[in-house]
C-alpha positions as CSV (number, residue, x, y, z in Angstrom):
1,X,84.4,129.0,96.1
2,X,85.6,129.7,99.5
3,X,84.4,133.0,100.9
4,X,87.9,134.6,101.1
5,X,88.7,133.9,97.4
6,X,85.3,135.1,96.2
7,X,85.8,138.3,98.2
8,X,89.2,138.8,96.6
9,X,87.8,138.4,93.1
10,X,84.9,140.8,93.9
11,X,87.3,143.4,95.2
12,X,89.5,143.3,92.1
13,X,86.5,143.3,89.7
14,X,84.9,146.4,91.4
15,X,88.3,148.1,91.6
16,X,88.7,147.7,87.9
17,X,85.2,148.8,87.0
18,X,84.4,151.6,89.5
19,X,87.7,152.6,91.0
20,X,87.0,151.6,94.6
21,X,87.6,148.6,96.8
22,X,85.2,146.6,98.9
23,X,86.2,145.2,102.2
24,X,84.0,142.1,102.5
25,X,81.8,139.8,100.6
26,X,78.5,140.6,102.5
27,X,77.4,144.2,102.6
28,X,77.1,145.7,106.1
29,X,73.7,145.5,107.8
30,X,72.6,142.0,106.6
31,X,70.1,140.8,109.1
32,X,68.9,137.4,110.2
33,X,65.6,138.1,108.6
34,X,67.3,137.7,105.2
35,X,68.0,134.0,105.7
36,X,66.8,131.4,103.3
37,X,63.9,130.5,105.6
38,X,60.6,130.7,103.7
39,X,58.4,133.6,104.7
40,X,55.1,132.7,106.4
41,X,51.8,134.4,105.7
42,X,51.9,135.7,109.3
43,X,55.3,137.2,108.7
44,X,54.1,138.8,105.5
45,X,50.9,140.2,107.1
46,X,52.8,141.7,110.0
47,X,55.5,143.3,107.8
48,X,52.9,144.9,105.4
49,X,50.8,146.3,108.3
50,X,53.8,147.8,110.2
51,X,54.7,151.4,109.5
52,X,57.8,151.2,107.3
53,X,59.9,153.4,105.1
54,X,61.5,152.2,101.9
55,X,63.8,153.8,99.4
56,X,63.7,152.9,95.7
57,X,66.4,154.1,93.3
58,X,65.3,154.1,89.7
59,X,65.9,156.1,86.5
60,X,62.4,155.5,85.2
61,X,60.3,158.7,84.8
62,X,57.0,158.8,86.6
63,X,57.5,155.5,88.4
64,X,55.9,157.2,91.4
65,X,52.5,156.4,89.7
66,X,53.1,152.7,90.0
67,X,54.5,153.1,93.5
68,X,51.3,154.9,94.5
69,X,49.3,151.8,93.6
70,X,51.6,149.8,96.0
71,X,51.2,152.4,98.7
72,X,47.4,152.4,98.3
73,X,47.3,148.6,98.8
74,X,49.7,148.8,101.7
75,X,49.1,152.2,103.4
76,X,51.6,151.5,106.2
77,X,54.5,151.4,103.7
78,X,55.9,154.7,102.6
79,X,58.2,154.6,99.6
80,X,60.6,157.4,98.6
81,X,61.6,157.3,95.0
82,X,64.9,158.7,94.0
83,X,66.6,159.1,90.6
84,X,70.4,159.1,91.2
85,X,71.3,158.9,87.6
86,X,71.3,156.3,84.8
87,X,73.8,153.8,83.5
88,X,77.2,153.8,85.1
89,X,76.3,156.7,87.4
90,X,73.4,154.8,88.9
91,X,75.4,151.6,89.5
92,X,78.5,153.4,90.9
93,X,76.3,155.3,93.4
94,X,74.7,152.0,94.5
95,X,78.1,150.3,94.9
96,X,79.4,153.3,96.8
97,X,76.5,153.2,99.2
98,X,77.0,149.5,99.8
99,X,80.7,150.0,100.4
100,X,80.2,152.8,102.9
101,X,77.5,150.9,104.7
102,X,75.3,154.0,104.7
103,X,72.6,155.3,102.5
104,X,71.9,152.3,100.3
105,X,68.3,152.1,99.1
106,X,66.1,149.1,99.6
107,X,65.2,148.4,96.0
108,X,67.1,149.3,92.8
109,X,66.4,149.2,89.1
110,X,68.9,146.8,87.6
111,X,69.6,145.9,84.0
112,X,69.8,142.1,83.4
113,X,73.5,142.1,82.3
114,X,74.6,143.6,85.6
115,X,72.8,141.1,88.0
116,X,75.9,138.8,88.1
117,X,78.2,141.6,89.1
118,X,76.0,142.4,92.1
119,X,75.7,138.7,93.0
120,X,79.5,138.5,92.9
121,X,79.6,140.8,95.9
122,X,76.7,139.1,97.5
123,X,74.7,142.3,97.3
124,X,71.2,141.1,96.3
125,X,68.5,139.6,98.4
126,X,67.4,136.2,97.3
127,X,63.7,136.7,96.6
128,X,62.9,132.9,96.5
129,X,62.1,132.7,100.2
130,X,59.7,135.7,99.7
131,X,57.5,133.8,97.2
132,X,59.1,134.9,94.0
133,X,58.9,131.5,92.4
134,X,55.1,131.7,92.5
135,X,55.1,134.3,89.8
136,X,57.8,132.8,87.5
137,X,55.2,131.6,85.0
138,X,53.8,135.1,84.6
139,X,56.8,136.4,82.6
140,X,58.2,135.4,79.2
141,X,60.5,132.4,80.0
142,X,63.8,133.9,78.9
143,X,63.2,137.0,81.0
144,X,62.7,135.0,84.1
145,X,65.9,133.0,83.3
146,X,67.7,136.4,83.3
147,X,66.7,137.1,86.9
148,X,67.0,133.6,88.4
149,X,69.2,130.5,88.6
150,X,69.5,127.4,90.7
151,X,70.8,129.5,93.6
152,X,67.9,132.0,93.8
153,X,65.7,134.6,92.3
154,X,67.6,137.9,92.2
155,X,65.1,140.4,90.7
156,X,61.7,140.7,89.1
157,X,61.5,141.5,85.4
158,X,60.2,144.9,84.4
159,X,60.8,145.3,80.7
160,X,62.6,143.6,77.8
161,X,64.0,144.4,74.4
162,X,63.3,141.6,71.9
163,X,64.9,142.6,68.6
164,X,63.2,143.2,65.2
165,X,63.7,145.1,62.0
166,X,62.2,148.6,61.7
167,X,62.5,149.9,58.2
168,X,61.5,152.7,55.9
169,X,59.0,151.4,53.4
170,X,59.3,154.5,51.2
171,X,63.1,154.1,50.8
172,X,62.9,150.4,50.2
173,X,60.2,150.9,47.6
174,X,62.4,153.3,45.7
175,X,65.0,150.5,45.6
176,X,62.3,148.1,44.2
177,X,61.9,146.2,47.5
178,X,58.3,145.6,48.7
179,X,58.8,143.4,51.8
180,X,61.3,143.0,54.6
181,X,64.1,140.6,53.9
182,X,63.5,137.2,55.5
183,X,67.1,136.1,55.6
184,X,70.5,137.8,56.0
185,X,71.3,136.7,52.5
186,X,68.3,138.8,51.3
187,X,69.3,141.6,53.6
188,X,72.7,141.9,52.0
189,X,71.2,142.0,48.5
190,X,68.7,144.6,49.7
191,X,71.5,146.6,51.2
192,X,73.2,146.8,47.8
193,X,70.0,147.8,46.0
194,X,69.1,150.5,48.6
195,X,72.5,152.1,48.5
196,X,72.8,152.0,44.7
197,X,69.2,153.3,44.0
198,X,68.6,155.6,46.9
199,X,72.0,156.5,48.5
200,X,70.7,155.4,51.9
201,X,72.2,152.8,54.1
202,X,70.0,149.9,55.0
203,X,71.1,150.2,58.6
204,X,73.9,151.4,60.9
205,X,76.3,149.2,63.0
206,X,77.4,151.6,65.7
207,X,80.9,151.9,67.1
208,X,79.8,152.5,70.6
209,X,76.9,150.1,71.3
210,X,78.0,146.6,72.4
211,X,74.5,145.7,73.5
212,X,73.2,145.8,69.9
213,X,76.0,143.6,68.7
214,X,75.5,141.2,71.6
215,X,71.8,141.1,70.8
216,X,72.7,140.1,67.2
217,X,75.1,137.4,68.5
218,X,72.3,136.2,70.8
219,X,70.0,135.8,67.8
220,X,72.7,133.7,66.0
221,X,72.9,131.3,68.9
222,X,76.3,132.5,70.0
223,X,77.1,132.0,73.7
224,X,79.8,134.5,74.4
225,X,79.6,134.5,78.2
226,X,78.8,132.2,81.0
227,X,79.1,132.4,84.8
228,X,78.6,129.7,87.4
229,X,77.8,132.2,90.2
230,X,81.0,131.3,91.9
231,X,84.6,131.4,90.5
232,X,84.3,130.1,86.9
233,X,83.4,132.2,83.8
234,X,83.1,131.2,80.2
235,X,84.5,133.6,77.6
236,X,83.9,132.7,74.0
237,X,83.5,136.0,72.1
238,X,85.7,134.8,69.2
239,X,83.9,131.5,68.5
240,X,83.4,130.4,64.9
241,X,79.8,131.4,65.2
242,X,80.6,134.8,66.5
243,X,83.2,135.3,63.7
244,X,80.6,134.3,61.2
245,X,78.3,137.1,62.4
246,X,80.9,139.8,62.5
247,X,82.4,138.7,59.1
248,X,79.0,139.2,57.6
249,X,78.8,142.8,58.9
250,X,82.4,143.5,58.0
251,X,81.6,142.6,54.4
252,X,78.7,145.1,54.3
253,X,80.7,147.7,56.1
254,X,83.7,147.4,53.7
255,X,81.3,147.6,50.7
256,X,79.9,150.8,52.2
257,X,76.4,149.3,52.4
258,X,76.1,149.8,56.2
259,X,77.1,152.9,58.0
260,X,79.3,152.9,61.1
261,X,78.1,156.0,63.1
262,X,78.1,156.2,66.8
263,X,74.5,156.1,67.9
264,X,72.2,158.1,70.2
265,X,73.8,161.4,69.6
266,X,72.8,164.5,67.5
267,X,74.5,163.3,64.3
268,X,72.7,159.9,64.6
269,X,69.3,161.5,65.2
270,X,69.9,163.8,62.2
271,X,70.7,160.7,60.1
272,X,67.4,159.1,61.1
273,X,65.5,162.2,60.2
274,X,67.3,162.9,56.9
275,X,66.9,159.4,55.3
276,X,70.5,158.4,55.8
277,X,69.3,155.1,57.3
278,X,66.6,153.0,55.6
279,X,66.2,150.8,58.7
280,X,67.3,149.7,62.1
281,X,67.8,146.3,63.6
282,X,66.7,147.2,67.0
283,X,64.6,146.4,70.0
284,X,61.0,146.6,71.0
285,X,61.5,149.9,72.8
286,X,62.6,151.6,69.5
287,X,59.1,152.1,67.9
288,X,58.3,154.6,70.7
289,X,61.8,156.1,70.5
290,X,61.4,156.8,66.8
291,X,58.0,158.4,67.2
292,X,59.5,160.9,69.6
293,X,62.7,161.5,67.6
294,X,61.7,161.6,63.9
295,X,58.1,162.7,63.8
296,X,58.6,163.9,60.3
297,X,58.9,160.4,59.1
298,X,55.5,159.2,60.4
299,X,53.7,156.7,58.3
300,X,56.8,155.7,56.4
301,X,58.0,152.9,58.8
302,X,57.1,149.2,59.1
303,X,58.2,146.5,61.6
304,X,59.2,143.0,60.9
305,X,61.2,140.2,62.6
306,X,65.0,140.2,62.2
307,X,66.4,138.6,59.1
308,X,67.2,134.9,59.8
309,X,70.5,133.0,59.3
310,X,68.5,130.0,58.0
311,X,65.4,130.3,55.9
312,X,62.2,129.4,57.8
313,X,63.6,130.0,61.2
314,X,62.1,132.4,63.7
315,X,64.8,133.4,66.2
316,X,65.6,136.6,67.9
317,X,67.9,138.2,70.5
318,X,67.4,140.8,73.2
319,X,68.7,144.3,73.5
320,X,68.0,146.1,76.7
321,X,65.4,145.8,79.5
322,X,65.6,145.9,83.2
323,X,64.4,144.5,86.5
324,X,63.9,145.6,90.1
325,X,66.1,144.0,92.8
326,X,66.3,144.2,96.6
327,X,69.6,144.9,98.2
328,X,70.7,142.6,100.9
329,X,71.3,145.5,103.2
330,X,67.6,146.3,103.5
331,X,66.2,146.3,107.0
332,X,62.7,145.5,105.7
333,X,63.2,142.6,103.3
334,X,59.5,141.5,103.2
335,X,58.2,144.9,102.3
336,X,61.0,145.6,99.9
337,X,60.5,142.2,98.1
338,X,56.8,142.9,97.8
339,X,57.5,146.4,96.3
340,X,59.7,144.8,93.6
341,X,57.2,142.1,92.9
342,X,54.0,144.3,93.1
343,X,55.0,147.0,90.6
344,X,56.1,144.4,88.1
345,X,53.2,142.0,88.6
346,X,50.1,143.9,89.6
347,X,47.9,144.1,86.5
348,X,47.3,147.8,86.7
349,X,50.9,148.6,87.4
350,X,52.4,146.5,84.6
351,X,49.8,147.9,82.1
352,X,50.8,151.4,83.2
353,X,54.5,150.7,82.6
354,X,53.6,149.6,79.0
355,X,51.1,152.4,78.2
356,X,52.4,155.4,80.1
357,X,56.2,154.9,80.3
358,X,56.1,152.8,77.1
359,X,58.3,150.0,78.4
360,X,58.0,146.8,76.4
361,X,56.5,144.3,78.9
362,X,58.0,141.2,80.3
363,X,54.7,140.3,81.9
364,X,52.5,137.9,79.9
365,X,49.4,139.5,81.2
366,X,50.1,142.6,79.1
367,X,51.5,140.7,76.2
368,X,48.2,138.8,76.0
369,X,45.9,141.8,76.5
370,X,44.2,142.7,73.3
371,X,43.8,146.4,74.4
372,X,47.6,146.5,74.2
373,X,48.5,144.1,71.4
374,X,45.8,145.2,69.0
375,X,46.7,148.9,69.0
376,X,47.2,150.1,65.5
377,X,50.1,152.6,65.3
378,X,49.7,155.4,62.8
379,X,53.5,156.0,62.8
380,X,53.9,152.5,61.4
381,X,51.1,152.8,58.9
382,X,48.5,151.3,61.2
383,X,50.5,148.2,61.9
384,X,50.0,146.3,65.2
385,X,53.6,146.7,66.3
386,X,53.0,145.6,69.9
387,X,51.6,142.3,68.8
388,X,54.5,141.7,66.4
389,X,57.1,142.3,69.1
390,X,55.1,140.2,71.5
391,X,55.4,137.3,69.1
392,X,59.1,138.0,68.6
393,X,59.6,137.9,72.3
394,X,58.6,134.3,72.4
395,X,61.4,133.5,70.0
396,X,64.3,134.8,72.1
397,X,66.7,132.0,73.2
398,X,66.3,131.4,77.0
399,X,69.8,130.2,77.5
400,X,71.9,133.4,77.6
401,X,74.3,134.4,80.4
402,X,76.4,137.4,81.4
403,X,79.8,137.8,83.0
404,X,80.2,139.2,86.5
405,X,82.2,142.1,84.9
406,X,80.0,143.0,82.0
407,X,80.8,146.7,82.5
408,X,84.5,146.0,81.8
409,X,83.6,143.6,78.9
410,X,81.5,146.4,77.3
411,X,84.1,149.0,77.7
412,X,86.7,146.8,76.1
413,X,84.3,146.0,73.2
414,X,84.0,149.8,72.5
415,X,87.8,150.2,72.6
416,X,88.7,147.1,70.5
417,X,85.7,146.0,68.4
418,X,84.0,149.3,68.2
419,X,87.2,151.0,67.1
420,X,87.6,148.3,64.4
421,X,84.0,148.9,63.2
422,X,84.7,152.6,62.8
423,X,87.9,151.9,60.9
424,X,86.2,149.4,58.7
425,X,88.8,146.9,59.8
426,X,89.2,143.2,60.5
427,X,86.4,142.4,62.9
428,X,87.5,138.8,63.4
429,X,90.9,140.0,64.5
430,X,89.2,142.4,66.8
431,X,87.2,139.6,68.3
432,X,90.4,137.7,69.0
433,X,91.9,140.7,70.7
434,X,88.7,141.2,72.8
435,X,88.8,137.5,73.8
436,X,92.4,137.7,74.8
437,X,91.8,140.9,76.8
438,X,88.8,139.5,78.7
439,X,90.5,136.2,79.5
440,X,93.5,138.0,80.8
441,X,91.4,140.3,82.9
442,X,89.3,137.4,84.3
443,X,92.4,135.4,85.3
444,X,93.9,138.5,87.0
445,X,90.7,138.8,89.1
446,X,91.0,135.2,90.3
447,X,88.5,133.6,88.1
448,X,88.9,130.2,86.4
449,X,88.2,130.6,82.6
450,X,86.7,127.7,80.7
């Protein structure tokens, strides 16, 4: 794409998402040091031994502990850690700082699905010239694919959310079920038994959480989005495969076998604590979440892989996770790149993320560490939950892409598909409307839609 047309598309996309316009494709302050020329060892040694100040924007609690390890190794580098919010608030503040040309941090925490939108505006430093490719093999393959493409490496994986099935053994046993369903056919039969014999719902499909539904589509092999990094996007949210998945859930919803509550609010937490839900198709971060949210149910939970669409398969999707990226405006690209790499690659730091902040690791070193994987979790009846989700992580499809306007796609999901879920309506029709809305939006922003 020519620079002018790419800039126009970026301006329109960000105007639609965040309410402000940008004035150029490259953020102010880009320096010659950020060219694609490979960094030499001499360059690295000089940069890491020169007194330097970096700023790191992240929502992660206590990340200063990992940063302290970095500062200990590189005492000339002083890192200021700032929490400017989470979710949309975090990203809008980053974009505002980039737009103004003042106050942008050096390193940011960045969820995988938003990397393309920052690449659209040419805001991320390519970490490939700074040696990022040398650590590619140290992360689960699909996570590395989330942060890299043929044009560069745009972030370093921090955590991931491979999906599994957390379920209440006591409720299922009351329904005569002694093991987790292996297939979605079995899951539907179990849903009926659970509702009839216990009054509980086997799970909840929320009206406000596109990431969970996208994760379930990911597991089913659906490719709803693609982006070539330039001017072409693929939008296929109403494919036959996607409609098969949503038709399955529509059937359970309309039979009142699955609830349709908005998640992560007081009502939802009360439902978890009061046995309303007998299970949760969720991500690897959820076991810790449950232990802190519904302590009264300790010992009643178990974990299993997701049900499969075909018997004998072992396939999963991903829900959540994040990375650390360097903004192209940094005046200290070598030191900033090393910070993003170090905290997510150093053995002590990555282990700390997993055991202190309870992030589910993308780093193979932690996933292969018996002291982590062999932990027996009392809340889950002594089950080795970390080991299970580590195995599940190896079954996530590596070929999954995002749009450069995922924020808009998610907001329209909630408005269209989420509303239909709550109304127990026609989800296939909702997918058609979501498709039409996204295609129209993409074309209005100057993208070619395939």
